[in-house]
N, C-alpha and C positions, 0 to 999 in steps of 0.2 A: 080750572086747573088747580087752584088752591084747595078747593073742596076735595077733589080727587086725591091730591097729595096728602091731605089730612086723613082721608079714609085709608090710604095705603099705609101711612104711619101707624094708624090705630090698629089695622089688621096685623101689621108686623109686630106691634107690641103684644097683641093678644097671643099670636103664635109663639113668640118668644116666652111669654109667661107660661103657656101650656107646656112648652118644652122644659122650662125650668122646673115646673111642678113635677113632670114625669121623671126628670133626672133626680130630683130630690127624693121622690118616692122610691126609685130604684136604689139609690144610695142607702136610704133608711132600711129597705128590705134586705139589702146585702149585709148591713151591720147587724140586723136582727138575726139573720141566719148564722152569721159568724158567732154571735153571742150564744145562740142556742147550741151550736156545735161545741163551743167551749164549755158550756154548762154540762152537756152530755159527757164530755171527756172527764170533767171534774167529778161528776156523779159516778161514772164507771170506776174511776180511781179510788173513790171513797168506798164503793161497794166491794172492790177487790180486797180491801184491807179490813173488811168486817165479815162477821159470820153470825148466824142465828143460833142461839143456844136456849135451853130451858132454864127458867128462873122460878123461884117460889112466889106464888101470888099472895101467900100468907105465911105466917110462922107455922112450921111443921115440927111437931114434937118427936122425940126419939121413939121408935117402935111403931110409928104410924104407917099405915098402908097407903102407898101413893095412889091418888086418884086424879083424874083429868082436871077436875075443877080446882085442884091445888096448884096447877102449873100454868105458865104462860110463856110465850116466846118473846125473846128480846134480842135486839141487834147490838152486838158488842164488838169493839175493835179487837183484832186478832191478838194483839199483845196483852190484852187483859182477860183472855179466855183461860179459865182454870183447867188444870190437868184433868183428863177424863170427864170433861163437861158433856152432859147428855144433850143430844140434838133431836132426838125422836121420842115423842110421848109414848109410842108403842113399846119402846125399849124398857121403860121404867114403870109402866102401869102394873100395879099389884106387888111391887117390890116394897120392902120394909126399910125405913130409915134406921141407921145404926147410931146416928147422932142428930141433935136438933139442927134444923135448917131455918135460917132467918128469912124474913120477907125480902124479896128481890135478890136473894143469894142464888148463885148459879147452882144447878143440880149436878153434883159430882157423883159419878158411879162408885167412887171409893166410899161414899157414905150410905150406900144402899146394899141390901141383901136380898137374894132371891128366895130366901127361906120364908115359909108361911107361918102365921101365928098359930098357936095351939088351938085346935078346934076348927081351923080353917080348912083342914083336909090336906093330906100329903100324898094322895094317890095320883097316879098319872092322869086319870080322867079329870080330876079337879084342877090340875095344873095346866091342862090343855086350853089355850085361849079360845074364846068364843069365835065361832066361824071357821075354826081350824080342825084338822083331823090328825091324830097321832098315828104315824106309820113308821115301822122299823125297816131299815135297809141293812143288808149285809155288806160290810166293808172289812178288808184285812187290816192288820196293824199299821202298815205303811199308809194305806188310804185314809185311815183315821188319824193321821198326823202322829203316828207312833204312840197312840193312847193319850195324847195331850188334850184332846177335846173333852170338855166338861159340860154337864147339864147347865143350861142357861147361856151357853155361848151361842154366837151366830155364825153361820157358815154359808158358803156358796157350794152348790152341788154341780159337779160336772160328770159327764159320762163318756166312756170310750166305746164307740159303736162301729159296726160295719155299715157304711153309708152307701147306697146304690148310686152309681155315677154313670152317665151316658157318655160314651166316647165319641170321637169325631166320626167314626164309621157307623154310629147308631147303635152299637152293641152296649148292653148294660153290664157293668161290672161293679165290684164293690171295693171300697178302700177304707182304711181305718181313719176315723176322725174323732176328735175330742169335742164334744158338744156341750156348751153351757146350758144347764137346765133351769136352775132357780138360784136367786140371790137373796141374801139377808134372811136366811131360814133359821128359826129358833130350834136349838137342840133341847129336846125334852128329857132324854135319858140316854145314858151310855151303858149298854148291857142292862142290868137291873137297877142301876144306880140312877135315881131321879134327882139326886142332889137336894131334895126338899125334906131333909130330916126334921121331924117334929122337934120343936124347941131349939133348933139350930139358930145361931145369931151371928154367924160369921159371913163376911162378904165373899162372893165368889171371885172377887178380884184380889183377895189376899193371897199370900204365898202358901197358906195351909191348904193342902189338897184333901178333897173328900175321899173317904175310903172307897176303894173299888169294889164292885160286886160282880157276880157272874153274869153271863149273857153272851160270852164269846165276842164276835165282831159285830154285834147288832147295835145300831145307833138309831134312836127314835127321834123323828123330826115332826114339827108342826107345819102342816101344809093344808091348802084349800082342797076341796073335794076333787076338782078337776086335776089339780097338781098331784094329788095322791094317786089318781088313776094313771097319770102319765109316768110317774116314777115307778109304779108297779110294773108297767109295761116295759120300761127301759131296763129295769132290773133283770128281766128275762132275756134281754137282747145283748147285754154287755156288762162292763164293769163300771162302778161308780166310785168317785173320789170326792173328798171334801177339802175345801180351802177355808182356813180360819180367818175371820174378820176381826178388826179392832172393835172393842166395845163401844167406841165413840163414832163408828162409821156405819151409817144406815143407808148410804147412797146405793142406787141401782143404776147401772150404766150398760149400754149395749156392748156385747162381746161377740166377736166373730169366731165361729167354730174353727178349730185348729186342724189342719191337714198338711200333707207334704207341700202343697202349693202355698198356703199361708205361711208355713215355716220358712220356705226359701224367700218369700217376699219380705219377711221380717228380717232375716239374716242378711239378704242381699236385695235391698230395695230396687225395684225396677228402674232402670235408666234407659235412655234412648240408646238402642244398640247402634254401634258404629256402622256407617254405611259400608256395605261390602263393595270393595273396589272390583270393577269388572276387569277380567283378564284382557290384556291387549289382544287385538285380532291377530290371528296367525298370518305371517307374511305370505303373500301370494307368489307361488312359484311359477315363473314364466318359462315354459318348455319350448317356446317358439325358437326356431333356428334362424339366425340372421347372417347376412353377408354384407361386408362393407364395400360400398361403391364410391369411387372418387369421381366427382363431376367438376372438373377444373380444380379450383382450390377448396371446394366443399366436399365434405365426407358425409355420406348417408348410410343408414342401416336399412337393408331391405330384407324382409322376411322371406323364407323359402317355404313353399307349399309342401306339406308332407305327402 
């Protein structure tokens, strides 16, 4: 009996030890998960208050042509980002510095010019980025932002088209829709003005405007080969408009085509419609004729056959 009792105590101790180990492990895992969740929240908060900007990898002298090996990306707190700080290398490649830029200094668009150095070529072909095609589209004065678009600006292209729609009855009809075509597109020329005057040394972000040139409502954009084909097709189907972008904004985001349906959804967001109350049932009219019959002290209604 004593031996069996000792065995029972030993087994109970082992079981309790295993349970204690499991509970300790569960507690430590829970603490680890809570610590990881807190770290993720802290990291997300830090990232929300920071942005990526371009800085100089080396000292850049005034009049230098910006090349990719001169720049690098850096994460900077939002409160320390300089005005017009560049965020996209594609935006500044080939531009010329109007003032010296020190190493680790943020690249500000106010210190850059789109003008080419003398001998570098000022034709439209020489200013078309590699891999892009220059294509002109016809826009009216209103569609071109009342003539405020300048060579070197970036725009989004939207088109107004008759879009085929299949109704509930299966019939095909058409309705007007505004379709987003391309975003972050470089403007190469407005009319015949390329903005790349030989010897020019003024920034396109200064208040001085370049002299206008002829060309009516033609605006020349830099697009890929397939994009150029698509915009040529759309130009035959409807009207196109441009929306001007901030020089520091190179983001591309999904945009839903605009139609009557999306307009009403935006103005009056869909809500759960109130349940339609059913009309109360019409009262049943009883046309049966009755006669009252007294049986002692009781009164009864007896129907009469028609």
